[in-house]
DSSP file (Angstrom, degrees, kcal/mol; ACC not computed):
  #  RESIDUE AA STRUCTURE BP1 BP2  ACC     N-H-->O    O-->H-N    N-H-->O    O-->H-N    TCO  KAPPA ALPHA  PHI   PSI    X-CA   Y-CA   Z-CA
    1    1 A X              0   0    0      0, 0.0    56,-0.2     0, 0.0     2,-0.2   0.000 360.0 360.0 360.0   6.1  137.3   10.6  156.4
    2    2 A X        -     0   0    0     55,-0.2     2,-0.4    54,-0.2    54,-0.1  -0.497 360.0-173.0 -80.8 145.2  137.6    9.7  160.1
    3    3 A X        -     0   0    0     -2,-0.2     4,-0.1     1,-0.1    52,-0.0  -0.997  21.8-150.8-136.7 125.3  135.0   10.9  162.6
    4    4 A X  S    S+     0   0    0     -2,-0.4     2,-0.5     2,-0.1    -1,-0.1   0.706  82.8  68.1 -75.0 -15.3  135.3   10.5  166.3
    5    5 A X  S    S-     0   0    0      1,-0.0     2,-0.1     0, 0.0    -2,-0.0  -0.876  91.1-114.8-105.6 136.9  131.6   10.4  166.7
    6    6 A X        -     0   0    0     -2,-0.5     2,-0.1     1,-0.1    -2,-0.1  -0.397  32.4-128.4 -70.7 138.3  129.6    7.4  165.4
    7    7 A X     >  -     0   0    0     -4,-0.1     4,-2.6    -2,-0.1     5,-0.2  -0.336  21.5-107.6 -80.8 164.8  127.2    8.3  162.6
    8    8 A X  H  > S+     0   0    0      1,-0.2     4,-2.3     2,-0.2     5,-0.2   0.880 120.3  51.6 -59.6 -37.7  123.6    7.4  162.6
    9    9 A X  H  > S+     0   0    0      2,-0.2     4,-3.0     1,-0.2    -1,-0.2   0.905 109.0  50.6 -68.3 -39.4  124.1    4.8  159.9
   10   10 A X  H  > S+     0   0    0      2,-0.2     4,-2.1     1,-0.2    -2,-0.2   0.903 111.2  48.2 -64.8 -37.6  126.9    3.2  161.9
   11   11 A X  H  X S+     0   0    0     -4,-2.6     4,-2.4     2,-0.2    -1,-0.2   0.918 114.1  46.5 -65.6 -41.4  124.7    3.1  165.0
   12   12 A X  H  X S+     0   0    0     -4,-2.3     4,-2.4    -5,-0.2    -2,-0.2   0.915 111.1  52.4 -63.8 -44.2  121.9    1.6  163.0
   13   13 A X  H  X S+     0   0    0     -4,-3.0     4,-1.9     2,-0.2    35,-0.4   0.850 110.2  48.0 -58.1 -38.8  124.2   -0.9  161.3
   14   14 A X  H  X S+     0   0    0     -4,-2.1     4,-2.5     2,-0.2    -1,-0.2   0.925 111.0  50.1 -73.2 -44.6  125.5   -2.1  164.7
   15   15 A X  H  X S+     0   0    0     -4,-2.4     4,-1.8     1,-0.2    -2,-0.2   0.898 111.3  50.5 -55.1 -41.2  122.0   -2.5  166.1
   16   16 A X  H  X S+     0   0    0     -4,-2.4     4,-1.8     2,-0.2    -1,-0.2   0.857 106.9  52.4 -65.8 -39.3  121.2   -4.4  163.1
   17   17 A X  H  X S+     0   0    0     -4,-1.9     4,-2.5     2,-0.2    -2,-0.2   0.897 107.3  54.1 -66.2 -39.9  124.2   -6.7  163.5
   18   18 A X  H  X S+     0   0    0     -4,-2.5     4,-2.1     1,-0.2    -1,-0.2   0.922 109.6  46.4 -56.4 -44.4  123.2   -7.4  167.0
   19   19 A X  H  X S+     0   0    0     -4,-1.8     4,-2.3     1,-0.2    -1,-0.2   0.836 110.8  53.3 -68.6 -29.9  119.8   -8.4  165.8
   20   20 A X  H  X S+     0   0    0     -4,-1.8     4,-2.6     2,-0.2    -2,-0.2   0.907 109.8  48.8 -72.3 -41.5  121.4  -10.6  163.0
   21   21 A X  H  X S+     0   0    0     -4,-2.5     4,-2.5     2,-0.2    -2,-0.2   0.921 113.4  46.3 -63.1 -43.4  123.6  -12.4  165.7
   22   22 A X  H  X S+     0   0    0     -4,-2.1     4,-2.4     2,-0.2    -2,-0.2   0.907 112.8  48.5 -66.1 -38.7  120.7  -13.0  167.8
   23   23 A X  H  X S+     0   0    0     -4,-2.3     4,-2.8     2,-0.2    -2,-0.2   0.884 108.2  55.8 -66.0 -40.4  118.6  -14.2  164.9
   24   24 A X  H  X S+     0   0    0     -4,-2.6     4,-2.7     2,-0.2     5,-0.3   0.959 108.5  48.8 -57.8 -50.1  121.6  -16.5  163.8
   25   25 A X  H  X S+     0   0    0     -4,-2.5     4,-2.5     1,-0.2    -2,-0.2   0.948 112.0  47.8 -55.2 -46.9  121.5  -18.1  167.3
   26   26 A X  H  X S+     0   0    0     -4,-2.4     4,-1.3     1,-0.2    -1,-0.2   0.881 110.7  51.9 -60.9 -37.5  117.8  -18.6  167.1
   27   27 A X  H  <>S+     0   0    0     -4,-2.8     5,-2.4     2,-0.2    -1,-0.2   0.912 110.6  47.4 -67.1 -40.9  118.1  -20.1  163.6
   28   28 A X  H ><5S+     0   0    0     -4,-2.7     3,-1.6     1,-0.2    -2,-0.2   0.935 110.1  51.5 -63.8 -43.1  120.7  -22.6  164.8
   29   29 A X  H 3<5S+     0   0    0     -4,-2.5    -1,-0.2    -5,-0.3    -2,-0.2   0.767 110.5  52.1 -67.1 -22.8  118.6  -23.6  167.8
   30   30 A X  T 3<5S-     0   0    0     -4,-1.3    -1,-0.3    -5,-0.2    -2,-0.2   0.209 117.7-111.7-102.9  19.2  115.6  -24.1  165.4
   31   31 A X  T < 5 +     0   0    0     -3,-1.6     2,-0.3     1,-0.2    -3,-0.2   0.802  55.1 165.9  63.8  38.0  117.6  -26.4  163.1
   32   32 A X      < -     0   0    0     -5,-2.4    -1,-0.2     1,-0.1     5,-0.1  -0.614  57.1 -81.2 -73.7 139.1  117.7  -24.0  160.1
   33   33 A X    >>  -     0   0    0     -2,-0.3     4,-2.0     1,-0.2     3,-0.5  -0.188  41.1-136.8 -52.0 131.3  120.3  -25.2  157.5
   34   34 A X  H 3> S+     0   0    0      1,-0.2     4,-3.0     2,-0.2     5,-0.2   0.854  99.3  58.1 -58.4 -37.7  123.6  -24.0  158.9
   35   35 A X  H 3> S+     0   0    0      1,-0.2     4,-1.9     2,-0.2    -1,-0.2   0.884 109.3  45.0 -64.8 -39.3  124.9  -22.8  155.6
   36   36 A X  H <> S+     0   0    0     -3,-0.5     4,-2.3     2,-0.2     5,-0.2   0.938 114.2  48.7 -69.4 -42.9  121.9  -20.4  155.1
   37   37 A X  H  X S+     0   0    0     -4,-2.0     4,-2.5     1,-0.2    -2,-0.2   0.928 112.4  49.3 -62.7 -43.7  122.2  -19.2  158.7
   38   38 A X  H  X S+     0   0    0     -4,-3.0     4,-2.5     1,-0.2    -1,-0.2   0.840 107.5  52.6 -68.3 -34.3  125.9  -18.6  158.3
   39   39 A X  H  X S+     0   0    0     -4,-1.9     4,-2.4     2,-0.2     5,-0.3   0.892 111.2  49.0 -64.6 -42.4  125.5  -16.6  155.0
   40   40 A X  H  X S+     0   0    0     -4,-2.3     4,-2.5     2,-0.2     5,-0.3   0.919 111.3  48.8 -65.3 -44.0  123.0  -14.4  156.8
   41   41 A X  H  X S+     0   0    0     -4,-2.5     4,-2.2    -5,-0.2     5,-0.3   0.949 112.8  49.6 -54.7 -50.9  125.4  -13.9  159.8
   42   42 A X  H  X S+     0   0    0     -4,-2.5     4,-1.1     1,-0.2    -2,-0.2   0.938 117.8  35.4 -60.4 -53.7  128.2  -13.1  157.4
   43   43 A X  H  X S+     0   0    0     -4,-2.4     4,-0.9     2,-0.2    -1,-0.2   0.892 116.1  55.1 -73.8 -38.9  126.4  -10.5  155.2
   44   44 A X  H  < S+     0   0    0     -4,-2.5     4,-0.5    -5,-0.3     3,-0.3   0.892 114.9  38.2 -62.0 -43.4  124.4   -9.0  158.1
   45   45 A X  H  X S+     0   0    0     -4,-2.2     4,-1.2    -5,-0.3    -1,-0.2   0.680 105.8  67.5 -82.4 -17.8  127.4   -8.3  160.3
   46   46 A X  H  X S+     0   0    0     -4,-1.1     4,-2.3    -5,-0.3     5,-0.3   0.703  86.3  71.4 -73.8 -23.4  129.5   -7.2  157.4
   47   47 A X  H  X S+     0   0    0     -4,-0.9     4,-1.8    -3,-0.3    -1,-0.2   0.967 106.2  34.8 -61.0 -50.2  127.4   -4.1  156.7
   48   48 A X  H  > S+     0   0    0     -4,-0.5     4,-2.4   -35,-0.4    -1,-0.2   0.860 113.5  58.0 -75.7 -31.6  128.6   -2.3  159.9
   49   49 A X  H  X S+     0   0    0     -4,-1.2     4,-2.3     2,-0.2    -1,-0.2   0.933 109.3  46.8 -65.6 -41.3  132.2   -3.7  159.7
   50   50 A X  H  X S+     0   0    0     -4,-2.3     4,-3.1     1,-0.2    -1,-0.2   0.908 108.4  55.3 -67.5 -38.0  132.6   -2.2  156.2
   51   51 A X  H  X S+     0   0    0     -4,-1.8     4,-2.8    -5,-0.3    -1,-0.2   0.916 106.0  51.3 -57.8 -43.3  131.1    1.1  157.4
   52   52 A X  H  X S+     0   0    0     -4,-2.4     4,-1.5     2,-0.2    -2,-0.2   0.954 111.6  47.2 -58.7 -45.4  133.7    1.2  160.2
   53   53 A X  H  < S+     0   0    0     -4,-2.3     3,-0.3     1,-0.2    -2,-0.2   0.920 109.1  55.5 -59.6 -43.0  136.4    0.6  157.5
   54   54 A X  H >< S+     0   0    0     -4,-3.1     3,-2.4     1,-0.2    -2,-0.2   0.947 106.9  50.0 -59.5 -49.2  134.8    3.3  155.4
   55   55 A X  H 3< S+     0   0    0     -4,-2.8    -1,-0.2     1,-0.3    -2,-0.2   0.847 112.0  46.6 -58.8 -33.4  135.0    5.9  158.2
   56   56 A X  T 3< S+     0   0    0     -4,-1.5    -1,-0.3    -3,-0.3    -2,-0.2   0.352  88.2 132.0 -93.6   9.5  138.6    5.1  158.8
   57   57 A X    <   -     0   0    0     -3,-2.4   -55,-0.2   -56,-0.2    -3,-0.1  -0.187  57.3-137.7 -62.8 156.2  139.4    5.3  154.9
   58   58 A X  S    S+     0   0    0    -57,-0.1     2,-0.3     1,-0.0    -1,-0.1   0.655  80.8  23.2 -84.4 -21.3  142.3    7.4  153.7
   59   59 A X  S  > S-     0   0    0      1,-0.1     4,-2.4   -58,-0.1     5,-0.1  -0.909  78.4-109.6-140.8 160.9  140.5    8.9  150.7
   60   60 A X  H  > S+     0   0    0     -2,-0.3     4,-2.4     2,-0.2     5,-0.1   0.819 120.1  55.9 -60.9 -32.0  137.1    9.8  149.5
   61   61 A X  H  > S+     0   0    0      2,-0.2     4,-2.4     1,-0.2    -1,-0.2   0.916 108.1  45.7 -66.5 -46.0  137.6    7.1  147.0
   62   62 A X  H  > S+     0   0    0      2,-0.2     4,-2.5     1,-0.2    -2,-0.2   0.921 111.8  53.3 -63.9 -43.1  138.3    4.4  149.6
   63   63 A X  H  X S+     0   0    0     -4,-2.4     4,-2.2     1,-0.2     5,-0.2   0.943 109.9  47.4 -54.6 -51.6  135.3    5.7  151.6
   64   64 A X  H  X S+     0   0    0     -4,-2.4     4,-2.5     1,-0.2    -1,-0.2   0.890 110.5  52.7 -57.8 -41.5  133.0    5.3  148.6
   65   65 A X  H  X S+     0   0    0     -4,-2.4     4,-2.3     1,-0.2    -1,-0.2   0.927 111.4  45.0 -66.3 -40.7  134.3    1.8  147.9
   66   66 A X  H  X S+     0   0    0     -4,-2.5     4,-1.8     2,-0.2    -1,-0.2   0.880 111.9  51.3 -70.3 -34.3  133.6    0.6  151.5
   67   67 A X  H  X S+     0   0    0     -4,-2.2     4,-2.4     2,-0.2    -1,-0.2   0.888 107.6  54.8 -64.4 -41.2  130.2    2.2  151.6
   68   68 A X  H  X S+     0   0    0     -4,-2.5     4,-2.6    -5,-0.2    -2,-0.2   0.921 108.0  48.1 -55.5 -48.3  129.5    0.4  148.3
   69   69 A X  H  X S+     0   0    0     -4,-2.3     4,-2.1     2,-0.2    -1,-0.2   0.866 110.4  52.8 -62.7 -33.9  130.5   -3.0  149.9
   70   70 A X  H  X S+     0   0    0     -4,-1.8     4,-1.9     2,-0.2    -2,-0.2   0.937 108.9  49.5 -62.4 -45.4  128.2   -2.1  152.8
   71   71 A X  H  X S+     0   0    0     -4,-2.4     4,-2.1     1,-0.2    -2,-0.2   0.924 111.7  48.1 -60.2 -50.0  125.4   -1.5  150.4
   72   72 A X  H  X S+     0   0    0     -4,-2.6     4,-2.0     1,-0.2    -1,-0.2   0.894 110.9  50.8 -57.1 -40.9  126.0   -4.8  148.6
   73   73 A X  H  X S+     0   0    0     -4,-2.1     4,-2.0     1,-0.2    -1,-0.2   0.818 107.1  54.9 -69.0 -33.0  126.1   -6.7  151.9
   74   74 A X  H  X S+     0   0    0     -4,-1.9     4,-2.1     2,-0.2    -1,-0.2   0.875 109.8  45.2 -67.5 -39.1  122.9   -5.1  152.9
   75   75 A X  H  X S+     0   0    0     -4,-2.1     4,-1.8     2,-0.2    -2,-0.2   0.859 111.0  53.9 -71.8 -31.7  121.1   -6.3  149.7
   76   76 A X  H  X S+     0   0    0     -4,-2.0     4,-2.0     2,-0.2    -2,-0.2   0.909 107.9  50.0 -68.5 -38.8  122.6   -9.7  150.1
   77   77 A X  H  X S+     0   0    0     -4,-2.0     4,-2.5     1,-0.2     5,-0.2   0.925 106.6  56.1 -62.7 -45.6  121.2   -9.8  153.7
   78   78 A X  H  X S+     0   0    0     -4,-2.1     4,-2.4     1,-0.2    -1,-0.2   0.878 105.4  51.5 -45.1 -47.5  117.8   -8.8  152.3
   79   79 A X  H  X S+     0   0    0     -4,-1.8     4,-3.0     2,-0.2     5,-0.2   0.941 110.4  47.4 -64.2 -47.9  117.9  -11.8  150.0
   80   80 A X  H  X S+     0   0    0     -4,-2.0     4,-2.2     1,-0.2    -2,-0.2   0.882 112.5  49.7 -65.1 -34.8  118.7  -14.3  152.9
   81   81 A X  H  X S+     0   0    0     -4,-2.5     4,-2.2     2,-0.2    -1,-0.2   0.935 111.8  47.7 -65.7 -46.8  116.0  -12.8  155.0
   82   82 A X  H  X S+     0   0    0     -4,-2.4     4,-3.4    -5,-0.2    -2,-0.2   0.941 113.3  50.1 -57.0 -49.9  113.4  -13.1  152.1
   83   83 A X  H  X S+     0   0    0     -4,-3.0     4,-1.6     1,-0.2     6,-0.2   0.885 109.2  49.3 -60.6 -41.6  114.6  -16.7  151.5
   84   84 A X  H  <>S+     0   0    0     -4,-2.2     5,-3.0    -5,-0.2     6,-1.5   0.895 113.8  47.7 -67.5 -34.8  114.2  -17.7  155.1
   85   85 A X  H ><5S+     0   0    0     -4,-2.2     3,-1.7     4,-0.2    -2,-0.2   0.942 110.5  49.9 -69.2 -48.7  110.7  -16.1  155.1
   86   86 A X  H 3<5S+     0   0    0     -4,-3.4    -1,-0.2     1,-0.3    -2,-0.2   0.738 110.4  50.6 -67.0 -19.8  109.6  -17.8  151.9
   87   87 A X  T 3<5S-     0   0    0     -4,-1.6    -1,-0.3    -5,-0.2    -2,-0.2   0.297 117.6-115.1 -94.1   7.8  110.8  -21.2  153.2
   88   88 A X  T < 5S+     0   0    0     -3,-1.7    -3,-0.2     2,-0.2    -2,-0.1   0.750  84.4 119.4  65.6  30.1  108.8  -20.6  156.4
   89   89 A X  S   <S+     0   0    0     -5,-3.0     2,-0.4    -6,-0.2    -4,-0.2   0.765  75.9  47.4 -86.6 -26.3  111.9  -20.5  158.7
   90   90 A X  S    S-     0   0    0     -6,-1.5    -2,-0.2    -9,-0.1    -1,-0.1  -0.907  87.2-128.4-112.4 142.2  110.9  -16.9  159.7
   91   91 A X     >  -     0   0    0     -2,-0.4     4,-2.9     1,-0.1     5,-0.3  -0.366  31.1-104.2 -79.3 168.6  107.4  -15.9  160.6
   92   92 A X  H  > S+     0   0    0      1,-0.2     4,-1.9     2,-0.2     5,-0.2   0.864 123.6  48.8 -59.3 -35.4  105.7  -13.0  158.9
   93   93 A X  H  > S+     0   0    0      2,-0.2     4,-2.0     1,-0.2    -1,-0.2   0.926 112.2  47.3 -73.4 -43.7  106.3  -10.8  162.0
   94   94 A X  H  > S+     0   0    0      1,-0.2     4,-2.3     2,-0.2     5,-0.3   0.931 115.2  45.9 -63.6 -46.0  110.0  -11.8  162.3
   95   95 A X  H  X S+     0   0    0     -4,-2.9     4,-2.5     1,-0.2     5,-0.2   0.869 111.2  51.4 -67.0 -38.8  110.6  -11.2  158.6
   96   96 A X  H  X S+     0   0    0     -4,-1.9     4,-1.9    -5,-0.3    -1,-0.2   0.907 112.2  46.9 -68.4 -38.9  108.8   -7.9  158.5
   97   97 A X  H  X S+     0   0    0     -4,-2.0     4,-1.5     2,-0.2    -2,-0.2   0.928 116.8  41.5 -69.6 -47.9  110.8   -6.6  161.4
   98   98 A X  H  X S+     0   0    0     -4,-2.3     4,-2.4     1,-0.2    -2,-0.2   0.917 117.0  49.3 -69.1 -43.4  114.2   -7.7  160.1
   99   99 A X  H  X S+     0   0    0     -4,-2.5     4,-3.0    -5,-0.3     5,-0.2   0.845 105.4  56.4 -67.6 -34.4  113.4   -6.6  156.5
  100  100 A X  H  X S+     0   0    0     -4,-1.9     4,-2.0    -5,-0.2    -1,-0.2   0.939 111.4  43.8 -62.0 -46.5  112.1   -3.2  157.6
  101  101 A X  H  X S+     0   0    0     -4,-1.5     4,-2.1     2,-0.2    -2,-0.2   0.915 114.6  49.5 -63.3 -42.9  115.5   -2.5  159.3
  102  102 A X  H  X S+     0   0    0     -4,-2.4     4,-2.2     1,-0.2    -2,-0.2   0.923 109.6  51.3 -63.4 -44.7  117.4   -3.9  156.4
  103  103 A X  H  X S+     0   0    0     -4,-3.0     4,-2.5     1,-0.2    -1,-0.2   0.881 108.2  52.4 -60.4 -39.1  115.5   -1.8  153.8
  104  104 A X  H  X S+     0   0    0     -4,-2.0     4,-2.6     1,-0.2     5,-0.3   0.940 109.0  49.4 -67.0 -42.3  116.2    1.3  155.9
  105  105 A X  H  X S+     0   0    0     -4,-2.1     4,-2.7     1,-0.2     5,-0.2   0.899 110.6  52.0 -64.1 -35.6  120.0    0.6  155.8
  106  106 A X  H  X S+     0   0    0     -4,-2.2     4,-2.3     2,-0.2    -1,-0.2   0.936 110.4  47.4 -63.7 -43.6  119.8    0.0  152.0
  107  107 A X  H  X S+     0   0    0     -4,-2.5     4,-1.8     1,-0.2    -2,-0.2   0.923 115.1  44.5 -67.0 -40.6  118.1    3.3  151.5
  108  108 A X  H  X S+     0   0    0     -4,-2.6     4,-2.4     2,-0.2    -1,-0.2   0.911 114.0  49.9 -70.6 -38.1  120.6    5.2  153.7
  109  109 A X  H  X S+     0   0    0     -4,-2.7     4,-2.4    -5,-0.3    -1,-0.2   0.882 110.2  51.2 -65.8 -37.0  123.6    3.4  152.2
  110  110 A X  H  X S+     0   0    0     -4,-2.3     4,-1.9    -5,-0.2    -1,-0.2   0.881 110.0  48.6 -64.8 -38.6  122.3    4.2  148.7
  111  111 A X  H  X S+     0   0    0     -4,-1.8     4,-2.6     2,-0.2     5,-0.2   0.909 111.4  49.9 -68.5 -45.9  121.9    7.9  149.5
  112  112 A X  H  X S+     0   0    0     -4,-2.4     4,-2.4     1,-0.2    -2,-0.2   0.901 109.3  53.5 -58.7 -41.1  125.5    7.9  151.1
  113  113 A X  H  X S+     0   0    0     -4,-2.4     4,-1.0     2,-0.2    -1,-0.2   0.939 109.8  46.4 -60.4 -46.9  126.8    6.3  147.9
  114  114 A X  H >X S+     0   0    0     -4,-1.9     3,-0.7     1,-0.2     4,-0.6   0.941 115.3  46.1 -64.1 -45.3  125.2    9.0  145.6
  115  115 A X  H >< S+     0   0    0     -4,-2.6     3,-0.7     1,-0.2    -1,-0.2   0.843 109.8  53.5 -66.9 -31.9  126.5   11.8  147.8
  116  116 A X  H 3< S+     0   0    0     -4,-2.4    -1,-0.2     1,-0.2    -2,-0.2   0.685 105.9  55.3 -82.0 -15.2  130.0   10.4  148.1
  117  117 A X  H << S+     0   0    0     -4,-1.0    -1,-0.2    -3,-0.7     2,-0.2   0.549  84.1 101.5 -90.5  -9.5  130.2   10.2  144.3
  118  118 A X  S << S-     0   0    0     -3,-0.7     2,-0.0    -4,-0.6    -3,-0.0  -0.515  84.0-104.2 -72.5 137.1  129.4   13.8  143.7
  119  119 A X        -     0   0    0     -2,-0.2     2,-0.2     1,-0.1    -1,-0.1  -0.368  34.0-122.6 -64.2 141.0  132.5   16.0  142.9
  120  120 A X              0   0    0      1,-0.1    -1,-0.1    -4,-0.1    -4,-0.0  -0.554 360.0 360.0 -82.3 152.8  133.7   18.2  145.8
  121  121 A X              0   0    0     -2,-0.2    -1,-0.1     0, 0.0    -2,-0.1   0.428 360.0 360.0 -81.1 360.0  133.9   21.9  145.2
């Protein structure tokens, strides 16, 4: 399942991770509870990390498992972003921007999960 060229989803996941790291720094500077900021950092950066592992997987089954973890991490990230917004730590504009990117990753990962579970011919 290795691929020498980075896929679109890997590129998007990496860019999202960069945004998450920058948001984490901003949250810490703005005195957001550290535990919440750390949860967001962990789940938001884990999406791309698990995709990298998926790409280096030895089998289709391993690939599908790692993509599944990426999907779960993206959903968890969406939860933390929604919580930060609902508790007024993120402005509407910040939340909308981050959630839009997160939702896109969730949709892409869901589609990859579905296609990776189809039997090969």
